[in-house]
C-alpha positions as CSV (number, residue, x, y, z in Angstrom):
1,X,32.8,11.5,-28.7
2,X,34.3,12.6,-25.5
3,X,31.1,14.4,-24.4
4,X,29.0,11.3,-24.9
5,X,31.5,9.3,-22.8
6,X,31.3,11.9,-20.0
7,X,27.5,12.0,-20.2
8,X,27.3,8.2,-20.1
9,X,29.7,8.0,-17.1
10,X,27.8,10.7,-15.2
11,X,24.5,9.0,-15.9
12,X,25.8,5.6,-14.7
13,X,27.3,7.1,-11.7
14,X,23.9,8.7,-10.8
15,X,22.1,5.4,-11.3
16,X,24.5,3.6,-9.1
17,X,24.0,6.2,-6.4
18,X,20.3,5.9,-6.5
19,X,20.5,2.1,-6.2
20,X,22.9,2.4,-3.2
21,X,20.5,4.9,-1.6
22,X,17.6,2.5,-2.1
23,X,19.5,-0.3,-0.4
24,X,20.2,1.7,2.8
25,X,18.2,0.6,5.8
26,X,15.9,3.1,7.4
27,X,13.2,3.3,9.9
28,X,9.8,2.3,8.3
29,X,7.0,4.0,10.1
30,X,4.4,2.7,7.6
31,X,1.5,1.0,9.5
32,X,2.7,2.4,12.9
33,X,-0.7,3.8,13.9
34,X,-3.9,1.7,14.1
35,X,-7.4,3.3,14.0
36,X,-10.5,1.7,15.5
37,X,-14.2,2.6,15.7
38,X,-16.6,1.5,18.3
39,X,-20.3,2.8,18.1
40,X,-19.6,6.6,18.7
41,X,-16.0,6.4,19.6
42,X,-12.9,6.7,17.5
43,X,-9.5,5.3,18.8
44,X,-5.9,5.7,17.6
45,X,-3.1,3.4,18.8
46,X,0.7,3.8,18.3
47,X,1.7,0.3,17.8
48,X,5.3,1.0,18.6
49,X,4.7,2.4,22.1
50,X,1.2,1.2,23.0
51,X,0.0,4.8,23.5
52,X,-3.8,5.1,22.8
53,X,-6.0,8.1,22.3
54,X,-9.7,8.4,21.8
55,X,-11.8,11.2,20.2
56,X,-14.0,13.2,22.8
57,X,-15.9,16.3,22.8
58,X,-14.5,19.1,25.1
59,X,-16.0,22.6,25.3
60,X,-18.0,22.0,22.1
61,X,-15.1,20.8,19.9
62,X,-13.7,17.4,19.3
63,X,-10.2,16.7,20.7
64,X,-7.9,13.7,21.1
65,X,-7.5,12.5,24.7
66,X,-5.0,10.0,25.9
67,X,-6.5,6.8,27.0
68,X,-3.4,4.6,27.6
69,X,-0.1,6.2,28.4
70,X,3.2,5.4,26.6
71,X,4.5,1.9,27.5
72,X,1.7,1.4,30.1
73,X,0.3,-1.6,28.1
74,X,3.7,-3.2,27.8
75,X,4.6,-2.8,31.5
76,X,1.3,-4.0,32.6
77,X,1.4,-7.3,30.6
78,X,5.2,-7.9,30.9
79,X,6.2,-7.0,27.4
C-alpha cells in the first residue's frame, strides 16, 4: 500500500509541475513573420521590428536582400 501512495503522490506532483509550467508567461513568436507575394516577387516582414526582405536573383541563385532596415518603418512614421 505504501508503494501505491508514493506512486500517486509522485504522479500528482508531476501533474502540478506541468500545470505550473504551462501557466508561466513566455515570449510567443507565433505569427511574427509575414510573407507576401507580388507578381514575381516574394517578400518577408518581421512584424516585431519592421525589417523587410525580398527574394532576388544574385549570380544565378536566389538570395534574400534587405528592403527595409530594422526599425526604419517605425522611425519614419513616428511609431
